[in-house]
Each structure stands twice: as C-alpha cells, then as structure tokens.
C-alpha positions in Angstrom: 238.8 36.5 -16.6 236.2 37.9 -18.9 235.2 35.3 -21.5 232.2 34.8 -23.9 231.2 32.4 -26.6 230.1 33.8 -30.0 227.4 32.4 -32.3 229.9 30.2 -34.1 231.1 28.6 -30.9 234.5 30.3 -30.5 235.4 31.2 -26.9 236.8 34.7 -26.6 239.1 36.2 -23.9 238.1 39.9 -23.4 240.2 40.8 -20.3 241.5 39.9 -16.9 241.9 41.2 -13.4 244.9 39.9 -11.4 245.1 40.9 -7.7 248.5 41.8 -6.3 249.5 40.9 -2.7 252.5 41.8 -0.6 254.6 39.3 1.4 252.0 39.5 4.3 249.2 38.5 1.8 247.7 42.0 2.1 246.0 43.2 -1.1 248.1 46.1 -2.5 246.5 46.5 -6.0 245.4 44.9 -9.2 246.6 44.5 -12.7 243.8 44.9 -15.2 243.4 44.6 -19.0 240.3 44.8 -21.0 239.7 44.8 -24.7 239.7 48.3 -26.2 241.6 50.0 -23.3 245.2 51.1 -23.8 245.5 49.2 -27.0 244.4 45.8 -25.6 242.7 43.4 -28.0 240.7 40.3 -27.2 241.5 36.9 -28.8 240.1 33.4 -29.2 240.9 31.1 -26.3 239.3 28.0 -27.9 238.1 27.8 -31.5 234.7 26.3 -32.2 236.1 23.5 -34.3 239.7 22.9 -33.4 241.5 20.9 -36.0 245.2 19.9 -36.5 246.8 22.0 -39.2 244.6 25.1 -39.0 246.4 28.4 -38.8 247.5 29.8 -35.4 245.1 32.3 -33.7 245.6 35.3 -31.4 244.5 34.6 -27.9 244.8 38.3 -27.0 247.2 41.2 -26.6 247.8 43.7 -23.8 250.5 46.2 -23.1 251.3 48.3 -20.0 251.4 46.4 -16.7 250.4 43.1 -18.3 252.7 43.3 -21.4 251.1 40.1 -22.7 250.6 38.5 -26.1 250.0 34.9 -27.0 248.9 32.7 -29.9 247.2 29.3 -29.9 247.3 26.5 -32.3 245.9 23.0 -32.6 248.3 20.2 -32.6 248.4 16.5 -32.2 249.4 14.9 -28.9 251.7 11.9 -29.0 250.0 8.7 -28.2 251.4 5.8 -26.3 
C-alpha cells in the first residue's frame, strides 16, 4: 500500500499492489491501482482529528481490476 501523511496530519491512501497466486502458490500476476491512473483517486484512511459526528470521507476509488470504493466515518464504540 502507498500511504503518506499530509501537513495537517491526515493519512492518505494513494494506491495498492496485490499479488495474485495460483493454487500451487505460484505468482501469476498482480492487481495494481494508483491515484491518477485509469480514473483512480486517493482518499483519507485516517483523518488527523477523528471526531464522532464528522461527515464521512472517501478512502479512495479505483475501477478496472480492483473495482473498489469505500468511505470512512468516525463513530462511537459501545462500552461495557
């Protein structure tokens, strides 16, 4: 995974390489997405100051072999 932190403290996800193996564990290829290629867009993995109630945020988007899009949000965990 390609990640970086900006000057405000947000951690960004810029791309990913995923190796693909066959049933004999032989490497047969890789799936790759990187910001700016084939319409892929980076997103924030972790905001600098997460807080309950803030708007959701894009964690990234990639089409093609990844066909991936996800959003993050800050919530409250139940306490026991």
